[in-house]
C-alpha positions in Angstrom: -16.9 32.1 -85.1 -14.3 33.3 -87.7 -10.6 32.3 -87.8 -9.5 35.6 -86.2 -11.7 35.3 -83.1 -9.8 34.8 -79.8 -9.6 31.2 -78.5 -11.6 30.0 -75.5 -9.5 30.9 -72.4 -10.1 27.4 -71.1 -8.3 25.9 -74.1 -5.2 28.2 -73.9 -1.8 26.6 -73.2 0.3 29.4 -71.7 4.1 29.0 -71.5 6.5 31.0 -69.4 9.6 32.1 -71.2 11.8 29.7 -69.3 9.3 26.8 -69.9 9.3 27.7 -73.6 13.1 27.7 -73.9 13.3 24.4 -71.9 10.7 22.8 -74.1 12.5 24.0 -77.3 15.8 22.7 -75.9 14.4 19.3 -75.2 12.9 19.1 -78.7 16.2 20.1 -80.3 18.3 17.6 -78.3 15.8 14.8 -78.8 15.4 15.4 -82.5 19.0 15.7 -83.6 21.7 13.1 -82.9 25.4 14.1 -82.9 26.2 15.8 -86.3 29.3 16.9 -88.1 29.6 20.6 -89.0 32.5 22.3 -90.8 33.3 26.1 -90.6 35.6 28.8 -89.4 36.2 29.7 -85.7 35.5 33.3 -84.7 34.8 35.3 -81.6 36.7 32.7 -79.5 36.4 33.3 -75.7 38.4 31.5 -73.0 37.0 32.2 -69.6 38.7 31.1 -66.4 36.3 28.1 -66.1 38.3 26.4 -68.9 35.2 26.2 -71.2 35.5 27.6 -74.7 32.8 29.6 -76.5 33.0 30.7 -80.1 31.1 31.2 -83.3 31.3 28.8 -86.2 30.7 30.5 -89.5 30.8 30.2 -93.3 30.1 32.8 -96.0 26.3 32.8 -95.3 25.6 32.1 -91.6 27.0 31.5 -88.2 26.1 29.5 -85.1 27.2 29.8 -81.5 29.2 26.9 -80.0 30.2 25.8 -76.5 33.1 23.5 -75.9 33.2 22.4 -72.2 36.4 21.9 -70.3 36.2 18.0 -70.0 36.0 17.8 -73.9 38.6 20.6 -74.5 41.3 18.8 -72.4 41.1 15.7 -74.7 41.6 17.6 -78.0 44.9 17.3 -79.9 44.2 20.6 -81.7 44.1 23.9 -79.9 41.2 26.0 -81.3 42.1 29.5 -82.6 40.3 32.3 -84.3 40.3 31.9 -88.1 40.9 28.1 -88.0 38.9 26.0 -90.4 37.7 23.1 -88.3 35.4 20.0 -88.5 33.5 19.3 -85.3 31.0 16.8 -84.0 28.4 18.4 -81.8 24.9 18.0 -80.4 22.2 20.6 -81.3 20.9 22.5 -78.2 19.6 25.8 -77.0 21.0 28.0 -74.2 17.9 28.6 -72.1 19.2 31.7 -70.4 19.2 33.8 -73.6 17.0 31.6 -75.8 20.1 31.2 -78.0 20.5 28.4 -80.5 23.9 26.7 -80.1 26.0 23.6 -80.7 27.5 21.6 -77.8 30.9 20.5 -79.2 32.0 16.9 -78.5 35.1 16.7 -80.8 37.0 19.1 -82.9 39.9 18.7 -85.5 41.3 20.7 -88.3 39.2 20.5 -91.4 41.9 18.7 -93.4 41.3 15.5 -91.4 37.6 15.8 -91.7 37.1 13.6 -94.7 38.9 10.7 -93.1 37.0 11.2 -89.8 33.7 11.2 -91.7 34.6 8.0 -93.5 35.6 6.5 -90.1 32.3 7.4 -88.5 30.2 6.2 -91.5 32.0 2.8 -91.5 31.7 2.6 -87.7 27.9 3.1 -87.9 27.6 0.6 -90.7 29.5 -2.2 -89.0 27.8 -1.5 -85.7 24.4 -1.7 -87.3 25.4 -5.1 -88.7 26.3 -6.4 -85.3 30.1 -6.7 -85.7 30.7 -4.8 -82.4 28.2 -6.9 -80.5 29.7 -8.2 -77.2 27.9 -11.5 -77.8 30.4 -12.3 -80.5 33.4 -11.6 -78.4 35.7 -14.6 -77.6 37.3 -15.1 -74.2 41.1 -14.7 -74.1 43.1 -17.7 -72.8 44.4 -17.4 -69.3 47.7 -19.1 -70.0 48.5 -19.0 -73.7 51.3 -21.2 -74.9 51.8 -19.4 -78.2 51.0 -15.8 -79.0 50.8 -14.6 -82.6 51.6 -10.9 -83.3 50.6 -9.3 -86.6 52.7 -6.1 -86.9 55.7 -4.6 -88.5 58.8 -6.6 -87.4 60.9 -3.4 -87.2 58.5 -1.1 -85.4 58.5 0.0 -81.8 55.4 -1.9 -81.0 56.9 -5.3 -81.4 59.9 -4.4 -79.2 57.5 -3.2 -76.4 55.5 -6.4 -76.7 58.5 -8.7 -76.5 60.0 -6.8 -73.6 56.8 -7.0 -71.6 56.3 -10.7 -72.4 60.0 -11.5 -71.5 59.6 -9.8 -68.2 56.2 -11.1 -67.2 55.9 -14.5 -68.9 59.2 -15.7 -70.4 58.0 -19.2 -71.1 55.5 -18.1 -73.8 56.4 -18.6 -77.5 55.8 -15.6 -79.8 55.2 -16.0 -83.5 55.5 -12.8 -85.6 53.4 -12.5 -88.7 55.2 -9.5 -90.5 53.0 -7.0 -92.3 53.3 -3.2 -93.0 51.1 -1.2 -90.7 51.0 2.0 -92.7 50.5 2.8 -96.4 48.1 2.0 -99.2 48.9 -1.8 -99.3 48.9 -2.2 -95.6 45.2 -3.3 -95.1 45.5 -6.1 -97.7 48.8 -7.4 -96.2 47.4 -7.3 -92.7 44.4 -9.3 -93.8 46.7 -11.8 -95.6 48.8 -12.3 -92.5 45.5 -12.8 -90.5 44.5 -15.5 -93.0 47.9 -17.2 -92.7 47.6 -17.3 -88.9 44.2 -18.8 -89.2 45.3 -21.4 -91.7 48.4 -22.5 -89.7 46.3 -22.6 -86.4 49.5 -22.6 -84.4 48.8 -20.0 -81.8 46.3 -19.6 -79.0 45.6 -15.9 -79.5 46.5 -13.1 -81.9 47.6 -9.5 -81.3 47.1 -6.9 -84.0 49.2 -3.9 -83.1 51.2 -0.9 -84.0 52.5 2.3 -82.4 50.8 5.7 -82.3 50.4 8.2 -85.1 48.0 10.5 -86.8 44.6 9.5 -88.2 46.2 9.0 -91.6 49.0 6.8 -90.1 46.4 4.6 -88.4 44.1 4.4 -91.4 45.1 0.9 -92.4 43.3 -0.4 -89.3 40.0 1.3 -90.4 39.7 -1.0 -93.5 36.3 -2.7 -93.9 37.6 -6.0 -95.4 40.1 -6.2 -92.5 37.4 -5.5 -90.0 35.2 -8.3 -91.4 38.1 -10.7 -91.4 38.8 -9.9 -87.7 35.1 -10.5 -86.9 35.1 -13.9 -88.7 38.4 -15.1 -87.2 38.1 -18.2 -85.1 41.1 -17.3 -82.9 40.7 -14.7 -80.1 42.1 -11.3 -81.3 43.4 -8.4 -79.2 43.7 -5.0 -81.0 46.3 -2.5 -79.7 46.6 0.3 -82.2 48.2 3.7 -81.4 47.9 5.3 -78.0 45.2 5.3 -75.3 43.2 8.1 -77.0 43.3 6.5 -80.5 40.5 4.3 -81.6 40.2 2.4 -84.9 37.6 0.1 -86.4 39.9 -2.9 -85.6 39.6 -2.0 -81.9 35.8 -2.1 -82.0 35.7 -5.4 -83.9 38.4 -7.3 -82.0 37.5 -9.5 -79.0 39.3 -7.0 -76.8 41.1 -3.7 -77.1 44.2 -2.6 -75.3 45.2 1.0 -75.0 48.9 0.4 -76.1 51.0 -2.5 -77.3 52.6 -2.8 -73.9 49.1 -2.9 -72.3 48.1 -5.6 -74.7 51.2 -7.7 -73.8 50.2 -7.4 -70.1 46.7 -8.4 -71.0 47.8 -11.5 -72.7 50.5 -12.6 -70.2 50.0 -13.6 -66.6 52.6 -12.1 -64.3 55.4 -14.5 -63.6 56.1 -13.1 -60.2 52.5 -13.1 -59.2 52.1 -16.7 -60.5 55.2 -17.8 -58.4 53.7 -16.2 -55.3 50.4 -17.8 -56.0 52.1 -21.1 -56.7 54.0 -20.8 -53.4 50.7 -20.1 -51.5 49.1 -23.1 -53.2 52.1 -25.3 -52.3 52.0 -24.2 -48.7 48.3 -24.8 -48.6 48.6 -28.2 -50.2 51.4 -29.1 -47.7 49.2 -28.1 -44.8 46.3 -30.0 -46.1 48.4 -33.1 -46.8 49.8 -33.0 -43.3 46.3 -32.6 -41.9 45.1 -35.5 -44.0 48.0 -37.7 -42.9 47.4 -36.9 -39.3 43.7 -37.6 -39.7 44.3 -40.9 -41.5 46.9 -41.9 -38.9 44.5 -41.2 -36.0 41.8 -43.2 -37.8 44.2 -46.1 -38.3 45.1 -46.1 -34.7 41.5 -46.0 -33.7 40.7 -48.9 -36.0 43.6 -50.9 -34.7 42.2 -50.5 -31.2 38.8 -51.6 -32.3 40.0 -54.5 -34.5 40.5 -57.7 -32.5 43.4 -60.1 -33.1 42.7 -62.6 -36.0 43.7 -65.6 -33.8 41.3 -64.6 -31.1 38.6 -64.1 -33.7 39.3 -67.6 -35.1 39.2 -69.1 -31.6 35.9 -67.5 -30.9 34.5 -68.7 -34.3 35.9 -72.3 -33.6 34.4 -72.3 -30.1 31.0 -71.1 -31.4 31.2 -73.8 -34.2 31.7 -76.5 -31.5 28.9 -75.1 -29.4 26.6 -75.2 -32.4 27.6 -78.7 -33.3 26.9 -80.0 -29.8 23.6 -78.2 -29.7 22.7 -79.7 -33.1 23.6 -83.2 -32.0 21.5 -82.9 -28.8 18.6 -81.5 -30.7 18.8 -84.4 -33.3 19.0 -87.0 -30.5 16.0 -85.5 -28.6 14.0 -85.3 -31.8 14.8 -88.9 -32.7 13.8 -90.1 -29.2 10.5 -88.2 -29.4 9.8 -89.7 -32.8 10.6 -93.3 -31.6 8.2 -92.9 -28.7 5.5 -91.5 -30.9 6.0 -94.5 -33.3 5.6 -97.0 -30.4 2.4 -95.3 -29.3 1.0 -95.4 -32.8 1.9 -99.1 -33.2 0.2 -100.0 -29.9 -2.8 -97.9 -31.0 -2.9 -99.6 -34.4 -2.7 -103.1 -32.9 -5.6 -102.2 -30.7 -7.6 -101.1 -33.7 -7.2 -104.4 -35.7 -10.1 -104.6 -38.3 -10.7 -108.4 -37.8 -11.2 -108.1 -34.1 -13.3 -105.0 -34.5 -15.5 -106.8 -37.0 -16.0 -109.8 -34.7 -16.9 -107.5 -31.9 -19.4 -105.7 -34.1 -20.9 -109.1 -35.2 -21.3 -110.2 -31.6 -22.8 -106.9 -30.7 -25.2 -107.1 -33.6 -26.4 -110.6 -32.5 -26.9 -109.3 -28.9 -28.8 -106.3 -30.2 -31.0 -108.5 -32.5 -31.9 -110.9 -29.7 -32.7 -108.1 -27.4 -34.8 -106.4 -30.1 -36.9 -109.5 -30.8 -37.5 -110.0 -27.1 -38.6 -106.4 -26.8 -40.8 -106.6 -29.8 -42.6 -109.7 -28.5 -43.0 -108.0 -25.1 -44.4 -104.9 -26.7 -46.7 -106.8 -28.9 -48.1 -108.8 -26.0 -48.6 -105.6 -24.0 -50.3 -103.8 -26.9 -52.6 -106.9 -27.5 -53.7 -107.0 -23.8 -54.3 -103.3 -23.8 -56.3 -103.5 -27.0 -58.5 -106.2 -25.5 -59.1 -104.1 -22.4 -60.0 -101.1 -24.4 -62.4 -103.1 -26.6 -64.0 -104.4 -23.5 -64.3 -100.9 -22.1 -65.7 -99.7 -25.4 -68.3 -102.4 -25.6 -69.3 -101.5 -22.0 -70.1 -97.9 -22.9 -71.2 -98.4 -26.5 -74.8 -97.4 -27.4 -75.2 -100.7 -29.3 -74.6 -102.6 -26.2 -77.3 -100.5 -24.5 -79.6 -101.1 -27.4 -78.9 -104.8 -27.1 -80.2 -104.7 -23.6 -83.7 -103.6 -24.9 -83.2 -99.8 -25.3 -84.0 -97.9 -28.6 -83.1 -94.5 -30.1 -86.0 -92.3 -31.4 -85.3 -89.6 -33.9 -87.4 -87.1 -35.8 -87.3 -86.6 -39.6 -84.6 -83.9 -39.1 -82.4 -86.2 -37.1 -83.2 -84.7 -33.8 -83.2 -87.3 -31.0 -86.3 -87.4 -28.9 -85.4 -87.2 -25.2 -88.8 -86.0 -23.9 -92.5 -86.3 -24.7 -92.6 -82.6 -24.9 -90.8 -82.9 -28.2 -93.5 -85.1 -29.7 -96.6 -84.2 -31.7 -99.6 -86.5 -32.2 -99.5 -88.5 -35.4 -95.9 -87.4 -36.0 -93.8 -90.0 -37.8 -90.6 -91.0 -35.9 -87.7 -93.3 -36.6 -86.5 -95.8 -34.1 -83.2 -97.7 -34.0 -83.1 -101.0 -32.0 -80.4 -103.4 -31.1 -81.0 -105.1 -34.4 -82.6 -103.1 -37.2 -84.7 -99.9 -37.5 -88.5 -99.1 -37.6 -90.8 -96.2 -38.5 -93.0 -95.2 -35.6 -96.2 -93.0 -35.4 -97.3 -91.2 -32.3 -100.8 -92.2 -31.5 -101.0 -90.6 -28.0 -98.8 -88.7 -25.7 -98.7 -89.4 -21.9 -96.9 -87.7 -19.1 -94.7 -89.3 -16.4 -97.7 -89.9 -14.3 
């Protein structure tokens, strides 16, 4: 397949025109942040919607621009054909016509463009370093005793601040640190007054302020060293520079921004009237709670008084109980003593009955009686046994074979010890053994005869 062959239909990604324009618009808006562009306004159109549409051109090219109503109402400058302007815009695409355009966010005459660019560059730089981070912002005191104001002592801003403080919080002390708020030397002198306030450490909060003006008039508050000094200040700082639509670098770095000097004074001062009303409410609440507490304590005291017996009655009861315990103790001691005496008498009687000498004498007499009885019994038993032995001997002699032999009888045995009880056991010429009453003899069978 060569490079000019059509792609496989299954691999084609087919866009509709609307989808293509929408994708291109998303790519443009995602790729480009807000940018600054300078040029001349032409083809300005003001439809009834309040939006503005125009071309921004230079000698070589032009681009369509859209300035929507909500942005146009906040502009100080009214755009006109032929006006050289500097604008901040986002890059986009109008999907309906597939037309490349800029969505204008801010617009000013081109003469102020250099200052605005410097302002934006410094803002981005300090923001990247974290000087605007809310984590570094300090909390303003709720009831400051002293407020320091860094401003021109002859400007309208200080008069507005003092008037508001006198009306709302007349008890606060105001210390003015005078410094010019406009001109080439203003940033350095503002910073020097800030250093003085930090060194003296005599106020609870600082207010950096001036009245409204153009970008050039407010430029002293866009100074980088001053911004860094504000960020490093250990005292809380409120910045109120210009009017509500004016923003300076000092506003972003300060712990809090106020739209105007008067608004800053209100921010720093509690309302005296509101405080008095609140104090009256607290006083009333405290009075009610105290009355309630007093009633509660009084009721409790009365209850305790009813429950608490008279001390004299308590002492009488204690005394009576002590007497009762004393009598009971005496009776118990007496009873125990009697029991112990009785037990001692019984033990003494028992001990006297168990005298060792008498017991020994009794045992000796008993031993003599037993010995006499034992000898008598032994003699009697010996006599009985002797008589029985004689009788048994007589009986034995009566049945003894020797006695039989003594009467003339003999025992005849064969060689193997067999006793001859019948002639049937005998054999002629057989040798036999005979035992007689006295002595033995060898016998020989010479003839055998029957009973007949």
